[in-house]
PQR file of N, CA, C, O and H, with PARSE charges and radii, in Angstrom:
ATOM      1  N   MET A   1      34.707 -14.948  61.844 -0.4000 1.5000
ATOM      2  CA  MET A   1      34.436 -15.548  63.122 -0.0000 2.0000
ATOM      3  C   MET A   1      33.544 -14.600  63.924  0.5500 1.7000
ATOM      4  O   MET A   1      33.845 -13.413  64.056 -0.5500 1.4000
ATOM      5  N   ASN A   2      32.457 -15.129  64.452 -0.4000 1.5000
ATOM      6  CA  ASN A   2      31.523 -14.338  65.239 -0.0000 2.0000
ATOM      7  C   ASN A   2      31.619 -14.686  66.710  0.5500 1.7000
ATOM      8  O   ASN A   2      31.923 -15.820  67.081 -0.5500 1.4000
ATOM      9  H   ASN A   2      32.213 -16.093  64.345  0.4000 1.0000
ATOM     10  N   VAL A   3      31.357 -13.697  67.534 -0.4000 1.5000
ATOM     11  CA  VAL A   3      31.319 -13.892  68.979 -0.0000 2.0000
ATOM     12  C   VAL A   3      29.855 -13.947  69.389  0.5500 1.7000
ATOM     13  O   VAL A   3      29.080 -13.042  69.080 -0.5500 1.4000
ATOM     14  H   VAL A   3      31.110 -12.776  67.232  0.4000 1.0000
ATOM     15  N   ARG A   4      29.486 -15.002  70.078 -0.4000 1.5000
ATOM     16  CA  ARG A   4      28.103 -15.135  70.557 -0.0000 2.0000
ATOM     17  C   ARG A   4      27.966 -14.363  71.876  0.5500 1.7000
ATOM     18  O   ARG A   4      27.874 -14.945  72.956 -0.5500 1.4000
ATOM     19  H   ARG A   4      30.115 -15.737  70.328  0.4000 1.0000
ATOM     20  N   ILE A   5      27.957 -13.048  71.745 -0.4000 1.5000
ATOM     21  CA  ILE A   5      27.978 -12.175  72.922 -0.0000 2.0000
ATOM     22  C   ILE A   5      26.711 -12.304  73.758  0.5500 1.7000
ATOM     23  O   ILE A   5      26.772 -12.239  74.985 -0.5500 1.4000
ATOM     24  H   ILE A   5      28.032 -12.575  70.867  0.4000 1.0000
ATOM     25  N   LYS A   6      25.571 -12.487  73.113 -0.4000 1.5000
ATOM     26  CA  LYS A   6      24.317 -12.600  73.873 -0.0000 2.0000
ATOM     27  C   LYS A   6      24.306 -13.875  74.708  0.5500 1.7000
ATOM     28  O   LYS A   6      23.772 -13.883  75.817 -0.5500 1.4000
ATOM     29  H   LYS A   6      25.522 -12.540  72.116  0.4000 1.0000
ATOM     30  N   ALA A   7      24.889 -14.949  74.187 -0.4000 1.5000
ATOM     31  CA  ALA A   7      24.998 -16.190  74.964 -0.0000 2.0000
ATOM     32  C   ALA A   7      25.925 -15.968  76.160  0.5500 1.7000
ATOM     33  O   ALA A   7      25.652 -16.446  77.262 -0.5500 1.4000
ATOM     34  H   ALA A   7      25.322 -14.942  73.286  0.4000 1.0000
ATOM     35  N   TYR A   8      27.024 -15.239  75.935 -0.4000 1.5000
ATOM     36  CA  TYR A   8      27.954 -14.935  77.017 -0.0000 2.0000
ATOM     37  C   TYR A   8      27.246 -14.135  78.112  0.5500 1.7000
ATOM     38  O   TYR A   8      27.386 -14.442  79.296 -0.5500 1.4000
ATOM     39  H   TYR A   8      27.246 -14.851  75.040  0.4000 1.0000
ATOM     40  N   LEU A   9      26.498 -13.126  77.723 -0.4000 1.5000
ATOM     41  CA  LEU A   9      25.766 -12.311  78.694 -0.0000 2.0000
ATOM     42  C   LEU A   9      24.777 -13.175  79.474  0.5500 1.7000
ATOM     43  O   LEU A   9      24.702 -13.092  80.700 -0.5500 1.4000
ATOM     44  H   LEU A   9      26.384 -12.877  76.761  0.4000 1.0000
ATOM     45  N   SER A  10      24.036 -13.986  78.767 -0.4000 1.5000
ATOM     46  CA  SER A  10      23.041 -14.844  79.401 -0.0000 2.0000
ATOM     47  C   SER A  10      23.689 -15.823  80.382  0.5500 1.7000
ATOM     48  O   SER A  10      23.203 -16.001  81.499 -0.5500 1.4000
ATOM     49  H   SER A  10      24.098 -14.053  77.771  0.4000 1.0000
ATOM     50  N   ASP A  11      24.772 -16.448  79.965 -0.4000 1.5000
ATOM     51  CA  ASP A  11      25.460 -17.417  80.824 -0.0000 2.0000
ATOM     52  C   ASP A  11      26.034 -16.777  82.088  0.5500 1.7000
ATOM     53  O   ASP A  11      26.247 -17.462  83.088 -0.5500 1.4000
ATOM     54  H   ASP A  11      25.167 -16.303  79.058  0.4000 1.0000
ATOM     55  N   HIS A  12      26.284 -15.476  82.046 -0.4000 1.5000
ATOM     56  CA  HIS A  12      26.831 -14.774  83.210 -0.0000 2.0000
ATOM     57  C   HIS A  12      25.785 -13.890  83.907  0.5500 1.7000
ATOM     58  O   HIS A  12      26.122 -13.044  84.735 -0.5500 1.4000
ATOM     59  H   HIS A  12      26.111 -14.920  81.233  0.4000 1.0000
ATOM     60  N   ASP A  13      24.529 -14.102  83.559 -0.4000 1.5000
ATOM     61  CA  ASP A  13      23.421 -13.340  84.161 -0.0000 2.0000
ATOM     62  C   ASP A  13      23.645 -11.834  84.068  0.5500 1.7000
ATOM     63  O   ASP A  13      23.414 -11.099  85.027 -0.5500 1.4000
ATOM     64  H   ASP A  13      24.255 -14.789  82.886  0.4000 1.0000
ATOM     65  N   LEU A  14      24.099 -11.388  82.899 -0.4000 1.5000
ATOM     66  CA  LEU A  14      24.327  -9.969  82.656 -0.0000 2.0000
ATOM     67  C   LEU A  14      23.343  -9.439  81.633  0.5500 1.7000
ATOM     68  O   LEU A  14      22.891 -10.166  80.749 -0.5500 1.4000
ATOM     69  H   LEU A  14      24.287 -11.985  82.120  0.4000 1.0000
ATOM     70  N   THR A  15      23.023  -8.178  81.765 -0.4000 1.5000
ATOM     71  CA  THR A  15      22.261  -7.480  80.733 -0.0000 2.0000
ATOM     72  C   THR A  15      23.164  -6.416  80.127  0.5500 1.7000
ATOM     73  O   THR A  15      24.199  -6.071  80.697 -0.5500 1.4000
ATOM     74  H   THR A  15      23.390  -7.588  82.484  0.4000 1.0000
ATOM     75  N   ILE A  16      22.774  -5.909  78.992 -0.4000 1.5000
ATOM     76  CA  ILE A  16      23.548  -4.837  78.372 -0.0000 2.0000
ATOM     77  C   ILE A  16      23.580  -3.634  79.303  0.5500 1.7000
ATOM     78  O   ILE A  16      24.610  -2.970  79.424 -0.5500 1.4000
ATOM     79  H   ILE A  16      21.933  -6.190  78.529  0.4000 1.0000
ATOM     80  N   TYR A  17      22.471  -3.350  79.958 -0.4000 1.5000
ATOM     81  CA  TYR A  17      22.413  -2.228  80.893 -0.0000 2.0000
ATOM     82  C   TYR A  17      23.434  -2.414  82.021  0.5500 1.7000
ATOM     83  O   TYR A  17      24.152  -1.477  82.372 -0.5500 1.4000
ATOM     84  H   TYR A  17      21.634  -3.889  79.860  0.4000 1.0000
ATOM     85  N   THR A  18      23.498  -3.614  82.583 -0.4000 1.5000
ATOM     86  CA  THR A  18      24.436  -3.893  83.668 -0.0000 2.0000
ATOM     87  C   THR A  18      25.875  -3.732  83.209  0.5500 1.7000
ATOM     88  O   THR A  18      26.697  -3.152  83.919 -0.5500 1.4000
ATOM     89  H   THR A  18      22.915  -4.376  82.298  0.4000 1.0000
ATOM     90  N   VAL A  19      26.181  -4.243  82.024 -0.4000 1.5000
ATOM     91  CA  VAL A  19      27.542  -4.121  81.492 -0.0000 2.0000
ATOM     92  C   VAL A  19      27.898  -2.650  81.308  0.5500 1.7000
ATOM     93  O   VAL A  19      28.997  -2.227  81.664 -0.5500 1.4000
ATOM     94  H   VAL A  19      25.513  -4.714  81.447  0.4000 1.0000
ATOM     95  N   ALA A  20      26.979  -1.876  80.758 -0.4000 1.5000
ATOM     96  CA  ALA A  20      27.234  -0.449  80.548 -0.0000 2.0000
ATOM     97  C   ALA A  20      27.437   0.271  81.878  0.5500 1.7000
ATOM     98  O   ALA A  20      28.377   1.052  82.030 -0.5500 1.4000
ATOM     99  H   ALA A  20      26.085  -2.220  80.469  0.4000 1.0000
ATOM    100  N   LYS A  21      26.570   0.011  82.823 -0.4000 1.5000
ATOM    101  CA  LYS A  21      26.639   0.693  84.119 -0.0000 2.0000
ATOM    102  C   LYS A  21      27.920   0.318  84.883  0.5500 1.7000
ATOM    103  O   LYS A  21      28.645   1.202  85.340 -0.5500 1.4000
ATOM    104  H   LYS A  21      25.807  -0.623  82.700  0.4000 1.0000
ATOM    105  N   ARG A  22      28.197  -0.967  85.023 -0.4000 1.5000
ATOM    106  CA  ARG A  22      29.387  -1.405  85.761 -0.0000 2.0000
ATOM    107  C   ARG A  22      30.671  -1.060  85.015  0.5500 1.7000
ATOM    108  O   ARG A  22      31.707  -0.794  85.623 -0.5500 1.4000
ATOM    109  H   ARG A  22      27.608  -1.686  84.652  0.4000 1.0000
ATOM    110  N   GLY A  23      30.582  -1.069  83.681 -0.4000 1.5000
ATOM    111  CA  GLY A  23      31.770  -0.790  82.876 -0.0000 2.0000
ATOM    112  C   GLY A  23      32.083   0.687  82.742  0.5500 1.7000
ATOM    113  O   GLY A  23      33.189   1.058  82.348 -0.5500 1.4000
ATOM    114  H   GLY A  23      29.740  -1.284  83.187  0.4000 1.0000
ATOM    115  N   GLY A  24      31.107   1.541  83.072 -0.4000 1.5000
ATOM    116  CA  GLY A  24      31.333   2.976  82.994 -0.0000 2.0000
ATOM    117  C   GLY A  24      31.140   3.554  81.598  0.5500 1.7000
ATOM    118  O   GLY A  24      31.671   4.620  81.286 -0.5500 1.4000
ATOM    119  H   GLY A  24      30.209   1.239  83.393  0.4000 1.0000
ATOM    120  N   TYR A  25      30.390   2.863  80.766 -0.4000 1.5000
ATOM    121  CA  TYR A  25      30.123   3.335  79.403 -0.0000 2.0000
ATOM    122  C   TYR A  25      28.638   3.614  79.255  0.5500 1.7000
ATOM    123  O   TYR A  25      27.823   3.133  80.043 -0.5500 1.4000
ATOM    124  H   TYR A  25      29.959   1.997  81.019  0.4000 1.0000
ATOM    125  N   GLY A  26      28.294   4.392  78.246 -0.4000 1.5000
ATOM    126  CA  GLY A  26      26.898   4.699  77.990 -0.0000 2.0000
ATOM    127  C   GLY A  26      26.142   3.475  77.487  0.5500 1.7000
ATOM    128  O   GLY A  26      26.682   2.655  76.744 -0.5500 1.4000
ATOM    129  H   GLY A  26      28.956   4.783  77.606  0.4000 1.0000
ATOM    130  N   TYR A  27      24.890   3.367  77.904 -0.4000 1.5000
ATOM    131  CA  TYR A  27      24.065   2.233  77.492 -0.0000 2.0000
ATOM    132  C   TYR A  27      23.963   2.143  75.976  0.5500 1.7000
ATOM    133  O   TYR A  27      24.104   1.061  75.406 -0.5500 1.4000
ATOM    134  H   TYR A  27      24.451   4.033  78.507  0.4000 1.0000
ATOM    135  N   THR A  28      23.721   3.264  75.329 -0.4000 1.5000
ATOM    136  CA  THR A  28      23.549   3.265  73.872 -0.0000 2.0000
ATOM    137  C   THR A  28      24.803   2.764  73.174  0.5500 1.7000
ATOM    138  O   THR A  28      24.711   2.020  72.198 -0.5500 1.4000
ATOM    139  H   THR A  28      23.606   4.143  75.792  0.4000 1.0000
ATOM    140  N   THR A  29      25.948   3.152  73.650 -0.4000 1.5000
ATOM    141  CA  THR A  29      27.216   2.726  73.056 -0.0000 2.0000
ATOM    142  C   THR A  29      27.366   1.213  73.136  0.5500 1.7000
ATOM    143  O   THR A  29      27.676   0.566  72.136 -0.5500 1.4000
ATOM    144  H   THR A  29      26.023   3.756  74.443  0.4000 1.0000
ATOM    145  N   ILE A  30      27.151   0.651  74.309 -0.4000 1.5000
ATOM    146  CA  ILE A  30      27.299  -0.791  74.500 -0.0000 2.0000
ATOM    147  C   ILE A  30      26.194  -1.534  73.752  0.5500 1.7000
ATOM    148  O   ILE A  30      26.450  -2.570  73.138 -0.5500 1.4000
ATOM    149  H   ILE A  30      26.900   1.177  75.122  0.4000 1.0000
ATOM    150  N   HIS A  31      24.984  -1.020  73.798 -0.4000 1.5000
ATOM    151  CA  HIS A  31      23.860  -1.660  73.109 -0.0000 2.0000
ATOM    152  C   HIS A  31      24.130  -1.763  71.613  0.5500 1.7000
ATOM    153  O   HIS A  31      23.942  -2.823  71.016 -0.5500 1.4000
ATOM    154  H   HIS A  31      24.776  -0.178  74.296  0.4000 1.0000
ATOM    155  N   LYS A  32      24.569  -0.672  71.013 -0.4000 1.5000
ATOM    156  CA  LYS A  32      24.865  -0.690  69.576 -0.0000 2.0000
ATOM    157  C   LYS A  32      25.977  -1.678  69.257  0.5500 1.7000
ATOM    158  O   LYS A  32      25.905  -2.399  68.261 -0.5500 1.4000
ATOM    159  H   LYS A  32      24.722   0.189  71.498  0.4000 1.0000
ATOM    160  N   SER A  33      26.986  -1.712  70.084 -0.4000 1.5000
ATOM    161  CA  SER A  33      28.120  -2.589  69.851 -0.0000 2.0000
ATOM    162  C   SER A  33      27.720  -4.059  69.959  0.5500 1.7000
ATOM    163  O   SER A  33      28.133  -4.871  69.131 -0.5500 1.4000
ATOM    164  H   SER A  33      27.044  -1.126  70.892  0.4000 1.0000
ATOM    165  N   PHE A  34      26.929  -4.408  70.961 -0.4000 1.5000
ATOM    166  CA  PHE A  34      26.555  -5.798  71.177 -0.0000 2.0000
ATOM    167  C   PHE A  34      25.445  -6.261  70.236  0.5500 1.7000
ATOM    168  O   PHE A  34      25.212  -7.464  70.113 -0.5500 1.4000
ATOM    169  H   PHE A  34      26.594  -3.748  71.634  0.4000 1.0000
ATOM    170  N   ASN A  35      24.762  -5.339  69.576 -0.4000 1.5000
ATOM    171  CA  ASN A  35      23.669  -5.709  68.683 -0.0000 2.0000
ATOM    172  C   ASN A  35      23.988  -5.523  67.205  0.5500 1.7000
ATOM    173  O   ASN A  35      23.137  -5.790  66.357 -0.5500 1.4000
ATOM    174  H   ASN A  35      24.951  -4.362  69.676  0.4000 1.0000
ATOM    175  N   LYS A  36      25.193  -5.074  66.882 -0.4000 1.5000
ATOM    176  CA  LYS A  36      25.552  -4.894  65.469 -0.0000 2.0000
ATOM    177  C   LYS A  36      25.814  -6.247  64.825  0.5500 1.7000
ATOM    178  O   LYS A  36      26.205  -7.198  65.501 -0.5500 1.4000
ATOM    179  H   LYS A  36      25.884  -4.857  67.572  0.4000 1.0000
ATOM    180  N   SER A  37      25.596  -6.331  63.514 -0.4000 1.5000
ATOM    181  CA  SER A  37      25.966  -7.574  62.836 -0.0000 2.0000
ATOM    182  C   SER A  37      27.473  -7.616  62.721  0.5500 1.7000
ATOM    183  O   SER A  37      28.124  -6.604  62.461 -0.5500 1.4000
ATOM    184  H   SER A  37      25.278  -5.558  62.964  0.4000 1.0000
ATOM    185  N   GLN A  38      28.006  -8.784  62.916 -0.4000 1.5000
ATOM    186  CA  GLN A  38      29.454  -8.948  62.941 -0.0000 2.0000
ATOM    187  C   GLN A  38      29.953  -9.509  61.623  0.5500 1.7000
ATOM    188  O   GLN A  38      29.280 -10.292  60.953 -0.5500 1.4000
ATOM    189  H   GLN A  38      27.477  -9.606  63.127  0.4000 1.0000
ATOM    190  N   SER A  39      31.131  -9.089  61.283 -0.4000 1.5000
ATOM    191  CA  SER A  39      31.848  -9.651  60.141 -0.0000 2.0000
ATOM    192  C   SER A  39      33.280  -9.866  60.609  0.5500 1.7000
ATOM    193  O   SER A  39      33.591  -9.664  61.782 -0.5500 1.4000
ATOM    194  H   SER A  39      31.677  -8.452  61.827  0.4000 1.0000
ATOM    195  N   GLU A  40      34.131 -10.266  59.715 -0.4000 1.5000
ATOM    196  CA  GLU A  40      35.533 -10.446  60.085 -0.0000 2.0000
ATOM    197  C   GLU A  40      36.131  -9.147  60.627  0.5500 1.7000
ATOM    198  O   GLU A  40      37.020  -9.180  61.477 -0.5500 1.4000
ATOM    199  H   GLU A  40      33.878 -10.430  58.761  0.4000 1.0000
ATOM    200  N   ALA A  41      35.645  -8.006  60.139 -0.4000 1.5000
ATOM    201  CA  ALA A  41      36.219  -6.718  60.519 -0.0000 2.0000
ATOM    202  C   ALA A  41      35.551  -6.103  61.747  0.5500 1.7000
ATOM    203  O   ALA A  41      36.103  -5.179  62.345 -0.5500 1.4000
ATOM    204  H   ALA A  41      34.922  -7.979  59.449  0.4000 1.0000
ATOM    205  N   THR A  42      34.382  -6.593  62.132 -0.4000 1.5000
ATOM    206  CA  THR A  42      33.665  -5.970  63.247 -0.0000 2.0000
ATOM    207  C   THR A  42      33.344  -6.986  64.324  0.5500 1.7000
ATOM    208  O   THR A  42      32.221  -7.482  64.412 -0.5500 1.4000
ATOM    209  H   THR A  42      33.933  -7.343  61.647  0.4000 1.0000
ATOM    210  N   SER A  43      34.301  -7.279  65.112 -0.4000 1.5000
ATOM    211  CA  SER A  43      34.068  -8.139  66.261 -0.0000 2.0000
ATOM    212  C   SER A  43      34.091  -7.258  67.499  0.5500 1.7000
ATOM    213  O   SER A  43      33.912  -6.046  67.389 -0.5500 1.4000
ATOM    214  H   SER A  43      35.213  -6.876  65.040  0.4000 1.0000
ATOM    215  N   LEU A  44      34.304  -7.825  68.648 -0.4000 1.5000
ATOM    216  CA  LEU A  44      34.392  -7.024  69.863 -0.0000 2.0000
ATOM    217  C   LEU A  44      35.627  -6.138  69.825  0.5500 1.7000
ATOM    218  O   LEU A  44      36.654  -6.503  69.252 -0.5500 1.4000
ATOM    219  H   LEU A  44      34.450  -8.811  68.737  0.4000 1.0000
ATOM    220  N   ASN A  45      35.514  -4.982  70.436 -0.4000 1.5000
ATOM    221  CA  ASN A  45      36.674  -4.095  70.522 -0.0000 2.0000
ATOM    222  C   ASN A  45      37.136  -4.009  71.978  0.5500 1.7000
ATOM    223  O   ASN A  45      36.541  -4.623  72.864 -0.5500 1.4000
ATOM    224  H   ASN A  45      34.680  -4.685  70.901  0.4000 1.0000
ATOM    225  N   LEU A  46      38.180  -3.259  72.208 -0.4000 1.5000
ATOM    226  CA  LEU A  46      38.738  -3.151  73.563 -0.0000 2.0000
ATOM    227  C   LEU A  46      37.753  -2.548  74.549  0.5500 1.7000
ATOM    228  O   LEU A  46      37.721  -2.951  75.712 -0.5500 1.4000
ATOM    229  H   LEU A  46      38.664  -2.761  71.489  0.4000 1.0000
ATOM    230  N   ARG A  47      36.955  -1.597  74.110 -0.4000 1.5000
ATOM    231  CA  ARG A  47      35.956  -0.996  75.003 -0.0000 2.0000
ATOM    232  C   ARG A  47      34.964  -2.058  75.472  0.5500 1.7000
ATOM    233  O   ARG A  47      34.603  -2.097  76.648 -0.5500 1.4000
ATOM    234  H   ARG A  47      36.981  -1.270  73.165  0.4000 1.0000
ATOM    235  N   ASP A  48      34.524  -2.916  74.555 -0.4000 1.5000
ATOM    236  CA  ASP A  48      33.579  -3.970  74.915 -0.0000 2.0000
ATOM    237  C   ASP A  48      34.206  -4.943  75.912  0.5500 1.7000
ATOM    238  O   ASP A  48      33.573  -5.321  76.898 -0.5500 1.4000
ATOM    239  H   ASP A  48      34.817  -2.884  73.600  0.4000 1.0000
ATOM    240  N   LEU A  49      35.442  -5.344  75.653 -0.4000 1.5000
ATOM    241  CA  LEU A  49      36.143  -6.242  76.572 -0.0000 2.0000
ATOM    242  C   LEU A  49      36.326  -5.598  77.943  0.5500 1.7000
ATOM    243  O   LEU A  49      36.164  -6.255  78.971 -0.5500 1.4000
ATOM    244  H   LEU A  49      35.955  -5.037  74.852  0.4000 1.0000
ATOM    245  N   ASP A  50      36.662  -4.317  77.952 -0.4000 1.5000
ATOM    246  CA  ASP A  50      36.834  -3.590  79.203 -0.0000 2.0000
ATOM    247  C   ASP A  50      35.528  -3.560  79.990  0.5500 1.7000
ATOM    248  O   ASP A  50      35.525  -3.801  81.197 -0.5500 1.4000
ATOM    249  H   ASP A  50      36.793  -3.783  77.117  0.4000 1.0000
ATOM    250  N   ALA A  51      34.429  -3.269  79.321 -0.4000 1.5000
ATOM    251  CA  ALA A  51      33.132  -3.206  79.990 -0.0000 2.0000
ATOM    252  C   ALA A  51      32.740  -4.571  80.552  0.5500 1.7000
ATOM    253  O   ALA A  51      32.253  -4.662  81.678 -0.5500 1.4000
ATOM    254  H   ALA A  51      34.431  -3.073  78.341  0.4000 1.0000
ATOM    255  N   LEU A  52      32.950  -5.627  79.773 -0.4000 1.5000
ATOM    256  CA  LEU A  52      32.643  -6.978  80.256 -0.0000 2.0000
ATOM    257  C   LEU A  52      33.521  -7.340  81.446  0.5500 1.7000
ATOM    258  O   LEU A  52      33.033  -7.893  82.431 -0.5500 1.4000
ATOM    259  H   LEU A  52      33.346  -5.553  78.858  0.4000 1.0000
ATOM    260  N   ALA A  53      34.804  -7.034  81.362 -0.4000 1.5000
ATOM    261  CA  ALA A  53      35.725  -7.354  82.449 -0.0000 2.0000
ATOM    262  C   ALA A  53      35.333  -6.632  83.735  0.5500 1.7000
ATOM    263  O   ALA A  53      35.316  -7.236  84.808 -0.5500 1.4000
ATOM    264  H   ALA A  53      35.201  -6.584  80.562  0.4000 1.0000
ATOM    265  N   LYS A  54      35.024  -5.366  83.632 -0.4000 1.5000
ATOM    266  CA  LYS A  54      34.621  -4.609  84.818 -0.0000 2.0000
ATOM    267  C   LYS A  54      33.313  -5.148  85.388  0.5500 1.7000
ATOM    268  O   LYS A  54      33.125  -5.170  86.604 -0.5500 1.4000
ATOM    269  H   LYS A  54      35.038  -4.876  82.760  0.4000 1.0000
ATOM    270  N   SER A  55      32.417  -5.579  84.521 -0.4000 1.5000
ATOM    271  CA  SER A  55      31.125  -6.111  84.967 -0.0000 2.0000
ATOM    272  C   SER A  55      31.283  -7.386  85.771  0.5500 1.7000
ATOM    273  O   SER A  55      30.495  -7.663  86.675 -0.5500 1.4000
ATOM    274  H   SER A  55      32.569  -5.561  83.533  0.4000 1.0000
ATOM    275  N   LEU A  56      32.303  -8.158  85.437 -0.4000 1.5000
ATOM    276  CA  LEU A  56      32.511  -9.449  86.089 -0.0000 2.0000
ATOM    277  C   LEU A  56      33.668  -9.433  87.083  0.5500 1.7000
ATOM    278  O   LEU A  56      34.001 -10.460  87.675 -0.5500 1.4000
ATOM    279  H   LEU A  56      32.943  -7.933  84.703  0.4000 1.0000
ATOM    280  N   ASP A  57      34.274  -8.265  87.260 -0.4000 1.5000
ATOM    281  CA  ASP A  57      35.433  -8.124  88.148 -0.0000 2.0000
ATOM    282  C   ASP A  57      36.555  -9.080  87.738  0.5500 1.7000
ATOM    283  O   ASP A  57      37.161  -9.760  88.566 -0.5500 1.4000
ATOM    284  H   ASP A  57      34.003  -7.432  86.779  0.4000 1.0000
ATOM    285  N   LEU A  58      36.808  -9.104  86.426 -0.4000 1.5000
ATOM    286  CA  LEU A  58      37.872  -9.913  85.845 -0.0000 2.0000
ATOM    287  C   LEU A  58      38.816  -9.005  85.077  0.5500 1.7000
ATOM    288  O   LEU A  58      38.533  -7.822  84.887 -0.5500 1.4000
ATOM    289  H   LEU A  58      36.316  -8.551  85.753  0.4000 1.0000
ATOM    290  N   SER A  59      39.925  -9.553  84.640 -0.4000 1.5000
ATOM    291  CA  SER A  59      40.793  -8.792  83.741 -0.0000 2.0000
ATOM    292  C   SER A  59      40.338  -9.055  82.302  0.5500 1.7000
ATOM    293  O   SER A  59      39.656 -10.040  82.016 -0.5500 1.4000
ATOM    294  H   SER A  59      40.155 -10.514  84.794  0.4000 1.0000
ATOM    295  N   MET A  60      40.728  -8.164  81.423 -0.4000 1.5000
ATOM    296  CA  MET A  60      40.300  -8.283  80.028 -0.0000 2.0000
ATOM    297  C   MET A  60      40.777  -9.585  79.407  0.5500 1.7000
ATOM    298  O   MET A  60      40.045 -10.198  78.630 -0.5500 1.4000
ATOM    299  H   MET A  60      41.282  -7.364  81.655  0.4000 1.0000
ATOM    300  N   TRP A  61      41.990 -10.022  79.734 -0.4000 1.5000
ATOM    301  CA  TRP A  61      42.497 -11.256  79.132 -0.0000 2.0000
ATOM    302  C   TRP A  61      41.682 -12.461  79.563  0.5500 1.7000
ATOM    303  O   TRP A  61      41.531 -13.411  78.795 -0.5500 1.4000
ATOM    304  H   TRP A  61      42.585  -9.524  80.366  0.4000 1.0000
ATOM    305  N   GLU A  62      41.148 -12.436  80.790 -0.4000 1.5000
ATOM    306  CA  GLU A  62      40.320 -13.553  81.257 -0.0000 2.0000
ATOM    307  C   GLU A  62      39.014 -13.633  80.468  0.5500 1.7000
ATOM    308  O   GLU A  62      38.559 -14.718  80.107 -0.5500 1.4000
ATOM    309  H   GLU A  62      41.271 -11.664  81.414  0.4000 1.0000
ATOM    310  N   VAL A  63      38.425 -12.479  80.211 -0.4000 1.5000
ATOM    311  CA  VAL A  63      37.196 -12.436  79.420 -0.0000 2.0000
ATOM    312  C   VAL A  63      37.485 -12.905  77.994  0.5500 1.7000
ATOM    313  O   VAL A  63      36.747 -13.720  77.441 -0.5500 1.4000
ATOM    314  H   VAL A  63      38.795 -11.598  80.505  0.4000 1.0000
ATOM    315  N   LEU A  64      38.543 -12.394  77.417 -0.4000 1.5000
ATOM    316  CA  LEU A  64      38.893 -12.767  76.046 -0.0000 2.0000
ATOM    317  C   LEU A  64      39.159 -14.268  75.937  0.5500 1.7000
ATOM    318  O   LEU A  64      38.732 -14.905  74.974 -0.5500 1.4000
ATOM    319  H   LEU A  64      39.143 -11.731  77.867  0.4000 1.0000
ATOM    320  N   LYS A  65      39.851 -14.825  76.904 -0.4000 1.5000
ATOM    321  CA  LYS A  65      40.141 -16.258  76.886 -0.0000 2.0000
ATOM    322  C   LYS A  65      38.848 -17.068  76.948  0.5500 1.7000
ATOM    323  O   LYS A  65      38.686 -18.036  76.205 -0.5500 1.4000
ATOM    324  H   LYS A  65      40.198 -14.308  77.686  0.4000 1.0000
ATOM    325  N   GLU A  66      37.938 -16.679  77.822 -0.4000 1.5000
ATOM    326  CA  GLU A  66      36.666 -17.392  77.933 -0.0000 2.0000
ATOM    327  C   GLU A  66      35.842 -17.263  76.655  0.5500 1.7000
ATOM    328  O   GLU A  66      35.237 -18.233  76.200 -0.5500 1.4000
ATOM    329  H   GLU A  66      38.070 -15.893  78.425  0.4000 1.0000
ATOM    330  N   LEU A  67      35.820 -16.075  76.085 -0.4000 1.5000
ATOM    331  CA  LEU A  67      35.104 -15.885  74.822 -0.0000 2.0000
ATOM    332  C   LEU A  67      35.696 -16.767  73.727  0.5500 1.7000
ATOM    333  O   LEU A  67      34.972 -17.427  72.981 -0.5500 1.4000
ATOM    334  H   LEU A  67      36.312 -15.286  76.455  0.4000 1.0000
ATOM    335  N   GLU A  68      37.014 -16.765  73.646 -0.4000 1.5000
ATOM    336  CA  GLU A  68      37.693 -17.545  72.610 -0.0000 2.0000
ATOM    337  C   GLU A  68      37.433 -19.042  72.770  0.5500 1.7000
ATOM    338  O   GLU A  68      37.221 -19.743  71.780 -0.5500 1.4000
ATOM    339  H   GLU A  68      37.602 -16.229  74.252  0.4000 1.0000
ATOM    340  N   GLU A  69      37.447 -19.527  73.991 -0.4000 1.5000
ATOM    341  CA  GLU A  69      37.273 -20.952  74.229 -0.0000 2.0000
ATOM    342  C   GLU A  69      35.836 -21.429  74.085  0.5500 1.7000
ATOM    343  O   GLU A  69      35.600 -22.588  73.744 -0.5500 1.4000
ATOM    344  H   GLU A  69      37.619 -18.957  74.794  0.4000 1.0000
ATOM    345  N   ASN A  70      34.867 -20.543  74.343 -0.4000 1.5000
ATOM    346  CA  ASN A  70      33.473 -21.007  74.418 -0.0000 2.0000
ATOM    347  C   ASN A  70      32.457 -20.279  73.551  0.5500 1.7000
ATOM    348  O   ASN A  70      31.350 -20.782  73.357 -0.5500 1.4000
ATOM    349  H   ASN A  70      35.059 -19.602  74.620  0.4000 1.0000
ATOM    350  N   TYR A  71      32.802 -19.109  73.025 -0.4000 1.5000
ATOM    351  CA  TYR A  71      31.772 -18.297  72.382 -0.0000 2.0000
ATOM    352  C   TYR A  71      32.109 -17.832  70.972  0.5500 1.7000
ATOM    353  O   TYR A  71      31.404 -16.983  70.427 -0.5500 1.4000
ATOM    354  H   TYR A  71      33.701 -18.700  73.182  0.4000 1.0000
ATOM    355  N   PHE A  72      33.148 -18.354  70.379 -0.4000 1.5000
ATOM    356  CA  PHE A  72      33.471 -18.031  68.988 -0.0000 2.0000
ATOM    357  C   PHE A  72      32.843 -19.063  68.075  0.5500 1.7000
ATOM    358  O   PHE A  72      32.857 -20.259  68.367 -0.5500 1.4000
ATOM    359  H   PHE A  72      33.720 -19.044  70.822  0.4000 1.0000
ATOM    360  N   GLU A  73      32.298 -18.600  66.978 -0.4000 1.5000
ATOM    361  CA  GLU A  73      31.742 -19.504  65.964 -0.0000 2.0000
ATOM    362  C   GLU A  73      32.622 -19.504  64.746  0.5500 1.7000
ATOM    363  O   GLU A  73      32.331 -20.201  63.774 -0.5500 1.4000
ATOM    364  H   GLU A  73      32.286 -17.628  66.740  0.4000 1.0000
TER
END
């Protein structure tokens, strides 16, 4: 199952830079994570969810729920 993270970012008017800055993580770290090819073993991790949640002023479970409902393939 893949997460369409770029669609999620676009739908929320976010860039990788914004997520990294608001989330408190390095740009390179978030960029690599959001641009890696995904497999069953490499989906989003807690750091990615934390950065997205902080970027949107949401809790991690809210982000995960939205991703699960709308952005999983």
